Every structure is written in structure tokens, then in C-alpha cells.
TORTITOR-69085 format. One record per residue (C-alpha): residue in one letter; residue number from 1; x, y, z. Coordinates in nm, 3 decimals. Example, Ala and Ser with C-alpha at 12.3 -4.5 7.8 and 13.67 -1.06 7.14 Angstrom:
 resn resi    east   north      up
    A    1   1.230  -0.450   0.780
    S    2   1.367  -0.106   0.714
end
This chain:
 resn resi    east   north      up
    M    1   0.004  -0.007   0.005
    A    2   0.134   0.333  -0.095
    E    3   0.144   0.561   0.241
    P    4   0.258   0.924   0.255
    S    5   0.601   0.962   0.106
    S    6   0.867   0.940   0.355
    E    7   1.133   1.101   0.116
    R    8   1.211   1.450   0.250
    A    9   1.112   1.742   0.053
    P   10   1.076   2.129   0.083
    A   11   0.779   2.221   0.233
    P   12   0.506   2.365  -0.007
    S   13   0.581   2.667  -0.086
    S   14   0.338   2.971   0.039
    L   15   0.069   3.032  -0.226
    K   16  -0.013   3.381  -0.115
    N   17   0.111   3.554  -0.424
    A   18  -0.056   3.332  -0.676
    D   19  -0.259   3.535  -0.904
    W   20  -0.566   3.330  -0.922
    L   21  -0.611   3.379  -0.508
    K   22  -0.634   3.719  -0.573
    R   23  -0.910   3.716  -0.879
    P   24  -1.222   3.873  -0.736
    Q   25  -1.437   3.577  -0.822
    V   26  -1.264   3.365  -0.607
    V   27  -1.206   3.610  -0.314
    R   28  -1.588   3.608  -0.323
    V   29  -1.611   3.251  -0.292
    F   30  -1.346   3.204  -0.008
    Q   31  -1.543   3.533   0.188
    A   32  -1.881   3.364   0.129
    L   33  -1.788   3.025   0.245
    S   34  -1.528   3.103   0.563
    K   35  -1.763   3.196   0.796
    N   36  -1.944   3.049   1.129
    G   37  -1.664   2.778   1.182
    V   38  -1.698   2.679   0.779
    A   39  -1.350   2.597   0.620
    T   40  -1.315   2.605   0.222
    R   41  -0.978   2.525   0.075
    A   42  -0.915   2.544  -0.300
    V   43  -0.828   2.155  -0.393
    G   44  -0.673   1.969  -0.654
    G   45  -0.545   2.110  -0.991
    A   46  -0.537   2.472  -0.879
    V   47  -0.293   2.393  -0.620
    R   48  -0.080   2.155  -0.790
    N   49  -0.039   2.349  -1.101
    S   50   0.012   2.676  -0.891
    L   51   0.281   2.452  -0.696
    L   52   0.500   2.377  -1.021
    G   53   0.472   2.770  -1.155
    L   54   0.186   2.620  -1.476
    P   55  -0.119   2.817  -1.581
    V   56  -0.453   2.778  -1.334
    T   57  -0.763   2.780  -1.516
    E   58  -1.024   2.565  -1.360
    I   59  -1.044   2.624  -0.983
    D   60  -1.236   2.375  -0.736
    F   61  -1.323   2.400  -0.370
    A   62  -1.345   2.162  -0.065
    T   63  -1.523   2.261   0.260
    T   64  -1.686   2.163   0.591
    A   65  -2.017   2.316   0.484
    L   66  -2.308   2.085   0.373
    P   67  -2.379   2.123   0.064
    E   68  -2.732   2.256   0.206
    R   69  -2.528   2.528   0.386
    V   70  -2.286   2.589   0.080
    M   71  -2.610   2.670  -0.100
    A   72  -2.764   2.902   0.170
    L   73  -2.424   3.112   0.250
    A   74  -2.335   3.161  -0.140
    R   75  -2.708   3.314  -0.203
    A   76  -2.692   3.528   0.132
    A   77  -2.317   3.676  -0.035
    D   78  -2.524   3.692  -0.369
    L   79  -2.366   3.394  -0.553
    K   80  -2.547   3.213  -0.765
    A   81  -2.570   2.824  -0.618
    V   82  -2.681   2.555  -0.844
    P   83  -2.696   2.221  -0.686
    T   84  -2.526   2.009  -0.973
    G   85  -2.420   1.709  -0.763
    I   86  -2.573   1.782  -0.459
    E   87  -2.590   1.401  -0.381
    H   88  -2.222   1.368  -0.367
    G   89  -2.196   1.691  -0.188
    T   90  -2.142   1.903  -0.517
    V   91  -2.256   2.227  -0.558
    T   92  -2.179   2.472  -0.840
    V   93  -2.118   2.850  -0.699
    V   94  -2.134   3.111  -0.973
    A   95  -1.950   3.435  -0.882
    D   96  -1.940   3.726  -1.145
    G   97  -2.019   3.462  -1.441
    T   98  -1.751   3.215  -1.343
    P   99  -1.862   2.853  -1.207
    F  100  -1.651   2.693  -0.938
    E  101  -1.755   2.368  -0.827
    V  102  -1.738   2.339  -0.433
    T  103  -1.742   2.029  -0.222
    T  104  -1.831   1.891   0.111
    L  105  -1.528   1.704   0.234
    R  106  -1.628   1.339   0.214
    R  107  -1.515   0.963   0.259
    D  108  -1.596   0.669   0.079
    V  109  -1.831   0.430   0.298
    E  110  -1.885   0.161   0.005
    T  111  -1.797   0.211  -0.360
    Y  112  -1.972   0.038  -0.642
    G  113  -1.750   0.146  -0.967
    R  114  -1.795   0.485  -1.059
    H  115  -2.073   0.516  -0.783
    A  116  -1.995   0.505  -0.385
    K  117  -2.173   0.561  -0.074
    I  118  -2.015   0.811   0.090
    A  119  -2.052   1.010   0.421
    F  120  -1.949   1.378   0.524
    T  121  -1.708   1.441   0.713
    E  122  -1.485   1.749   0.889
    D  123  -1.180   1.582   0.874
    W  124  -0.945   1.692   0.579
    E  125  -0.748   1.374   0.594
    E  126  -1.042   1.178   0.554
    D  127  -1.149   1.343   0.218
    A  128  -0.778   1.334   0.079
    H  129  -0.792   0.932   0.111
    R  130  -1.049   0.931  -0.140
    R  131  -0.879   1.119  -0.408
    D  132  -0.684   0.959  -0.693
    F  133  -0.328   1.072  -0.672
    T  134  -0.126   1.206  -0.407
    L  135  -0.046   1.514  -0.624
    N  136  -0.403   1.571  -0.633
    A  137  -0.438   1.600  -0.214
    L  138  -0.313   1.929  -0.235
    Y  139  -0.539   2.205  -0.059
    A  140  -0.437   2.566  -0.007
    D  141  -0.655   2.806   0.194
    R  142  -0.761   3.183   0.118
    H  143  -0.429   3.308   0.244
    G  144  -0.242   3.079   0.016
    T  145  -0.113   2.828   0.322
    V  146  -0.092   2.469   0.173
    F  147  -0.215   2.188   0.367
    D  148  -0.055   1.824   0.257
    P  149  -0.186   1.544   0.434
    L  150  -0.076   1.250   0.191
    G  151   0.294   1.366   0.075
    G  152   0.196   1.477  -0.252
    Y  153   0.428   1.777  -0.253
    A  154   0.730   1.534  -0.231
    D  155   0.568   1.339  -0.555
    L  156   0.497   1.651  -0.739
    V  157   0.867   1.760  -0.694
    A  158   0.977   1.428  -0.805
    G  159   0.745   1.414  -1.105
    R  160   0.588   1.085  -0.955
    V  161   0.242   0.997  -1.044
    R  162   0.149   0.782  -0.707
    F  163  -0.242   0.640  -0.632
    I  164  -0.371   0.690  -0.272
    G  165  -0.369   0.412  -0.057
    K  166  -0.380   0.068  -0.293
    A  167  -0.367   0.128  -0.632
    E  168  -0.598  -0.149  -0.736
    D  169  -0.880   0.024  -0.499
    R  170  -0.848   0.347  -0.638
    I  171  -0.858   0.185  -0.989
    K  172  -1.217  -0.070  -0.927
    E  173  -1.365   0.266  -0.792
    D  174  -1.367   0.466  -1.103
    Y  175  -1.173   0.215  -1.426
    L  176  -1.091   0.551  -1.602
    R  177  -0.807   0.642  -1.346
    I  178  -0.592   0.366  -1.537
    L  179  -0.641   0.628  -1.819
    R  180  -0.570   0.930  -1.584
    F  181  -0.254   0.727  -1.462
    F  182  -0.099   0.767  -1.783
    R  183  -0.261   1.099  -1.856
    F  184  -0.099   1.239  -1.513
    N  185   0.245   1.092  -1.628
    A  186   0.220   1.271  -1.969
    Y  187   0.190   1.594  -1.782
    Y  188   0.368   1.555  -1.440
    G  189   0.560   1.248  -1.437
    K  190   0.932   1.186  -1.441
    G  191   1.151   0.919  -1.464
    P  192   1.002   0.551  -1.509
    L  193   0.624   0.536  -1.418
    E  194   0.545   0.421  -1.043
    P  195   0.567   0.036  -1.056
    E  196   0.282  -0.042  -0.856
    G  197   0.034   0.163  -1.024
    V  198   0.161   0.033  -1.383
    A  199   0.109  -0.335  -1.265
    A  200  -0.226  -0.246  -1.107
    C  201  -0.368  -0.087  -1.416
    V  202  -0.226  -0.373  -1.647
    R  203  -0.407  -0.617  -1.420
    L  204  -0.724  -0.432  -1.425
    R  205  -0.724  -0.343  -1.809
    T  206  -1.020  -0.501  -1.863
    G  207  -1.204  -0.274  -1.678
    L  208  -1.171  -0.022  -1.934
    A  209  -1.442  -0.208  -2.103
    Q  210  -1.709  -0.080  -1.839
    L  211  -1.666   0.293  -1.945
    S  212  -1.861   0.468  -2.172
    A  213  -1.713   0.576  -2.542
    E  214  -1.708   0.952  -2.430
    R  215  -1.544   0.913  -2.138
    I  216  -1.260   0.716  -2.287
    A  217  -1.248   0.935  -2.614
    G  218  -1.205   1.250  -2.341
    E  219  -0.932   1.100  -2.161
    L  220  -0.727   0.989  -2.475
    R  221  -0.748   1.346  -2.613
    R  222  -0.601   1.483  -2.337
    I  223  -0.318   1.204  -2.322
    L  224  -0.226   1.275  -2.683
    I  225  -0.183   1.659  -2.646
    A  226  -0.010   1.610  -2.345
    P  227   0.377   1.778  -2.306
    K  228   0.486   1.394  -2.296
    A  229   0.256   1.237  -2.505
    A  230   0.495   1.002  -2.698
    R  231   0.597   0.913  -2.348
    A  232   0.229   0.808  -2.238
    V  233   0.148   0.640  -2.555
    E  234   0.458   0.437  -2.585
    A  235   0.418   0.335  -2.208
    L  236   0.028   0.239  -2.311
    F  237   0.151   0.020  -2.570
    D  238   0.441  -0.120  -2.387
    H  239   0.210  -0.218  -2.148
    G  240  -0.075  -0.381  -2.374
    L  241  -0.348  -0.124  -2.328
    L  242  -0.312   0.065  -2.639
    T  243  -0.392  -0.203  -2.892
    D  244  -0.755  -0.243  -2.670
    L  245  -0.818   0.111  -2.656
    L  246  -0.776   0.187  -3.050
    G  247  -0.909  -0.196  -3.137
    G  248  -0.666  -0.221  -3.428
    V  249  -0.260  -0.193  -3.444
    P  250  -0.111   0.150  -3.377
    R  251   0.151   0.341  -3.599
    M  252   0.415   0.411  -3.333
    V  253   0.670   0.540  -3.550
    R  254   0.439   0.775  -3.768
    F  255   0.277   0.905  -3.415
    E  256   0.622   1.005  -3.298
    R  257   0.740   1.150  -3.618
    L  258   0.473   1.382  -3.612
    V  259   0.489   1.491  -3.263
    A  260   0.815   1.552  -3.310
    V  261   0.766   1.785  -3.619
    E  262   0.522   1.932  -3.440
    E  263   0.712   2.054  -3.124
    A  264   1.044   2.178  -3.390
    L  265   0.752   2.396  -3.562
    G  266   0.625   2.516  -3.201
    L  267   0.266   2.415  -3.340
    A  268  -0.035   2.328  -3.083
    P  269  -0.138   1.983  -3.102
    D  270  -0.475   1.877  -3.211
    P  271  -0.598   1.534  -3.081
    A  272  -0.797   1.410  -3.401
    L  273  -0.467   1.476  -3.604
    R  274  -0.254   1.273  -3.353
    L  275  -0.489   1.025  -3.352
    A  276  -0.484   0.993  -3.719
    A  277  -0.117   0.946  -3.700
    L  278  -0.118   0.673  -3.465
    A  279  -0.445   0.481  -3.586
    V  280  -0.514   0.510  -3.943
    F  281  -0.398   0.331  -4.218
    V  282  -0.729   0.317  -4.446
    A  283  -1.032   0.523  -4.437
    E  284  -1.196   0.204  -4.278
    D  285  -0.984   0.249  -3.955
    A  286  -1.086   0.605  -3.923
    E  287  -1.479   0.520  -3.979
    R  288  -1.445   0.232  -3.734
    L  289  -1.232   0.472  -3.469
    A  290  -1.508   0.730  -3.494
    A  291  -1.767   0.476  -3.412
    R  292  -1.589   0.324  -3.143
    L  293  -1.499   0.640  -2.967
    K  294  -1.828   0.838  -3.076
    L  295  -1.604   1.084  -3.224
    S  296  -1.760   1.411  -3.405
    N  297  -1.799   1.434  -3.774
    A  298  -1.514   1.726  -3.775
    E  299  -1.291   1.452  -3.608
    L  300  -1.394   1.211  -3.869
    S  301  -1.278   1.413  -4.147
    V  302  -0.914   1.487  -3.964
    L  303  -0.905   1.150  -3.933
    L  304  -0.969   1.047  -4.287
    L  305  -0.656   1.226  -4.392
    G  306  -0.454   0.995  -4.223
    A  307  -0.569   0.731  -4.521
    N  308  -0.434   0.973  -4.785
    D  309  -0.106   0.834  -4.976
    H  310   0.084   1.088  -4.879
    E  311   0.377   0.928  -5.055
    R  312   0.231   1.007  -5.369
    A  313   0.103   1.353  -5.310
    E  314   0.471   1.510  -5.412
    L  315   0.509   1.711  -5.101
    P  316   0.622   1.948  -4.995
    G  317   0.655   2.078  -5.366
    E  318   0.501   2.437  -5.392
    V  319   0.293   2.316  -5.691
    A  320   0.160   2.036  -5.499
    A  321   0.149   2.231  -5.162
    R  322  -0.070   2.479  -5.393
    R  323  -0.308   2.206  -5.542
    S  324  -0.353   2.064  -5.126
    L  325  -0.427   2.421  -5.032
    Y  326  -0.695   2.477  -5.280
    E  327  -0.867   2.148  -5.229
    L  328  -0.834   2.108  -4.866
    G  329  -0.877   2.449  -4.735
    P  330  -0.617   2.610  -4.432
    C  331  -0.690   2.394  -4.173
    K  332  -0.709   2.051  -4.351
    F  333  -0.395   2.112  -4.539
    E  334  -0.183   2.173  -4.210
    A  335  -0.295   1.829  -4.071
    H  336  -0.252   1.695  -4.456
    L  337   0.126   1.854  -4.455
    L  338   0.197   1.752  -4.108
    L  339   0.076   1.384  -4.176
    A  340   0.284   1.367  -4.508
    A  341   0.615   1.511  -4.328
    A  342   0.561   1.219  -4.083
    D  343   0.510   0.978  -4.333
    E  344   0.835   1.107  -4.554
    G  345   1.021   1.081  -4.173
    A  346   1.129   1.458  -4.231
    A  347   1.341   1.598  -3.990
    P  348   1.216   1.796  -3.749
    G  349   1.251   2.146  -3.845
    D  350   1.281   2.068  -4.214
    E  351   1.254   2.398  -4.387
    R  352   1.124   2.272  -4.696
    W  353   0.813   2.165  -4.478
    R  354   0.824   2.476  -4.253
    R  355   0.758   2.682  -4.602
    A  356   0.525   2.489  -4.734
    L  357   0.295   2.521  -4.397
    R  358   0.368   2.905  -4.445
    L  359   0.219   2.879  -4.776
    A  360  -0.122   3.041  -4.691
    D  361   0.090   3.346  -4.560
    R  362   0.207   3.429  -4.915
    W  363  -0.029   3.262  -5.152
    Q  364  -0.382   3.407  -5.175
    V  365  -0.604   3.094  -5.259
    P  366  -0.747   3.149  -5.617
    E  367  -1.139   3.120  -5.719
    F  368  -1.254   2.918  -6.015
    P  369  -1.322   3.164  -6.277
    V  370  -1.625   2.954  -6.469
    R  371  -1.950   2.897  -6.337
    G  372  -2.223   2.662  -6.453
    S  373  -2.424   2.976  -6.638
    D  374  -2.092   3.011  -6.819
    I  375  -2.142   2.651  -6.969
    T  376  -2.477   2.675  -7.018
    A  377  -2.457   2.989  -7.258
    L  378  -2.189   2.800  -7.465
    G  379  -2.451   2.580  -7.610
    D  380  -2.722   2.329  -7.593
    V  381  -2.598   2.163  -7.286
    R  382  -2.779   2.082  -6.928
    G  383  -2.781   1.898  -6.624
    P  384  -2.503   1.627  -6.643
    E  385  -2.314   1.762  -6.878
    I  386  -2.285   2.101  -6.716
    G  387  -2.119   1.949  -6.426
    A  388  -1.904   1.698  -6.594
    A  389  -1.777   1.999  -6.819
    L  390  -1.721   2.205  -6.504
    Q  391  -1.528   1.916  -6.330
    R  392  -1.297   1.832  -6.618
    L  393  -1.241   2.233  -6.665
    E  394  -1.140   2.257  -6.302
    A  395  -0.927   1.964  -6.298
    E  396  -0.728   2.128  -6.590
    W  397  -0.714   2.480  -6.421
    I  398  -0.565   2.298  -6.099
    A  399  -0.330   2.117  -6.291
    S  400  -0.183   2.418  -6.493
    D  401  -0.121   2.517  -6.144
    F  402  -0.409   2.797  -6.161
    T  403  -0.247   2.945  -6.459
    L  404  -0.530   2.895  -6.711
    D  405  -0.726   3.235  -6.728
    R  406  -1.092   3.256  -6.753
    A  407  -1.101   3.299  -7.158
    A  408  -0.855   3.014  -7.227
    L  409  -1.118   2.786  -6.988
    L  410  -1.405   2.886  -7.188
    V  411  -1.239   2.799  -7.529
    R  412  -1.150   2.488  -7.332
    A  413  -1.530   2.440  -7.255
    V  414  -1.633   2.471  -7.613
    E  415  -1.426   2.206  -7.726
    L  416  -1.564   1.966  -7.429
    I  417  -1.921   2.033  -7.528
    R  418  -1.846   1.969  -7.899
    T  419  -1.670   1.619  -7.858
    A  420  -1.878   1.487  -7.521
    P  421  -2.149   1.266  -7.622
    K  422  -2.496   1.372  -7.527
    Q  423  -2.728   1.259  -7.239
    D  424  -3.035   1.101  -7.306
    R  425  -3.307   1.387  -7.251
end
């Protein structure tokens, strides 16, 4: 069983100068929920990230007040209170339009997978013991004083993601914690993964089948864009979990190449693009994966780019790049180019690919200069004949690297109409 770390680490830094503690909305919540013997502290991600000097976006609170009292105190301070999870002790308090989750301290009496029979408590250490990892069991009061009952700060400094208590017990409470273990290592881990945690994740991996597609997809997206995504994905593969998640064989080398190229170019990662690099060989893979994880149509459209034959795309040549930008549009063009670079095995930061990615900055995508009405005006053509002529003309215009002008295209249109077989009418 993992107990609070005995390793010596500096005492947790005071967060009294943390910017997020001074935000007016945060101050209002603390003031409202720190009266008449009620104690309230920020908990989890805000404290963890602040101690690491990382941005703080979401702020959650833990309090000794029961949910009904939280709502009463919030409303007395002119804050909105919504009982979003009151049966589990959670109330959403809204201050100046910003929502904060406020949860009463609690301990688990019995657990049933994600569900648990709980009892409220005023013991901060009991509350800490029901959380997932030690580095998430960190609290800070409104003055920035950090409370660390389980040695989470030592683990945070060491980059050690460690389950609280027995790893198997924590996982059985919610099998998503298997993926969270790898995700938190991808963000905060240093060195080898904690052995007990890895072993428990492997032993209990069949429990992932009990989770909804949406929950798995959400966690997978976070893993794929993490600062150490390649490390996490490799660990999932090495321990036999990745193939089960994807329902197919991963393309590890392609994925690692894409990550390296993105990082070298300073590009923000896109989870759908990284999933395309990792899991798609042919279009059927994209469609199967989108159905398996219940992905959006927009995500599916990116996954399908992973099935393109990039080796025949003639990229990053300028002519091929202009053609791709015209046909795909700016967003898909970048994704297409990055996948092509990964398929080629381009060196991270290769100037040829860097220049191709900047094409939209120096080249205005032209508009095809011929319309259906132009074809109709040329002779006795209609319906499918018009569409076929336009399609052929546009293909020839693209093949000319967009140099054929309107006049030349209309001359060519006359030739096509004259030689094309007439449709039955």
C-alpha cells in the first residue's frame, strides 16, 4: 500500500502571491464560505499547477459545510448556487459569471465502480484519502497556506504519479483512473512510471470495457496533446493497453514523427490529427475509430486524412502544396502536410516543410473563374453535362497550377461540349 512519502522534500511553498487567489470571483467565494466555523480550501489542479508555476484555469473548492449550507451561504453573499451534484456533496457556485465546483469533505463508505456510498466529514485527511493521486490531494486556503496530508508535494516535486492507498482499490472505484494514471504521467511525470500503479493498471485493464466511449475519448484526447504524449502512448503500447483502446494496431513511428515535427515547428497539437497519425491506415480505420469512440464529424474528417497516400502527394513541393491548399482549405491543409511530413520521415524543423506550411501567408487561394451559367451560355447543354464539364475544367485549371485564365477555360469548354457524348433527354 502506498503511504505518504517518507522522502524529504521542501515544505510546500506558500501560494499567498498566486494571481488566481487574488481574482475577485475567487475572493468572493472564499469570503462567502469562510464564516461561522466553516473552513474552505481550493483543492487539486489549481494548487498542483500553482506549485509548479503552471497556468491555473479551473479552480475547485472543498469545504466543511454541508451542501445545503453551502447554497445558503452563497446566496446570502449574492452568489448563484446550483445543486449540480448535491447527492455527492457538490454545488456549483457562480461568482460574476464564473462557475466553481464546491464539494463537501467526504469519505467513501462503500464503492460500486464509479458510484459510492459516502458520508460527509470535517476531517481533511479523510477527504484526501478518497482522491486518486497524491499530487491531487493538495489544498490551499484563502491566504495561500498549503495543506498536504499525504505527501503529495514530495511526489509532485519528484514527478511521481502515485495512487493514494492501494492502487487496485482506487482503480476499482473508477476504471477511468487507468487512463488518468498515464495522462498525469504525460503532464507531470519524470523518470519511470510508479511500479505498483503500472502493475495495477495492467491487471485491471479489462475494466476499461465498462466505461462509456465518451469518457474514454475524452481522456484519450488529453493524453494525445500532453507535453509528454509520446512517452504516455509508448507506455500504453508497451503495457498492452493501446491496442485494446484503439481496436487495432497503432502506427507508433508515424505518431512519434508527427509529435517531433509539431514540437520543432512550435505548433499547437490537435488530438484528432495525432489520433489519425497513430491509428489510421485506411479510410475504414477512421470510420471504425470514430464510431468506436463516438467522435464528431469534424474529428472524423481529420482522421480520414490519415488514410491519404502521402508518399505520392509530391509534397512539400510548391505546386503540390498549392493544389492541396486549394482542395483542402487552410485547416485540413496543415494537417495533411504534417501527416505527409511524418510519412516521409522528415527531420523535425526541415525548412522545406516549414516553408510549405507557411504557404497560406504568401499565396492567396484563387477562385475558380467559371460558373455553370457560363457553360449553359455556350450551347445546348444541361444537367449532368454541365457538371461534368465544370469538373473537367477545374481539374485542368488546377493541373496548370491555376494559370489558365477565364478566356482560355471557356475556349476549352467549347471543345469539351463539342466532343462530349450527349446525354439522353
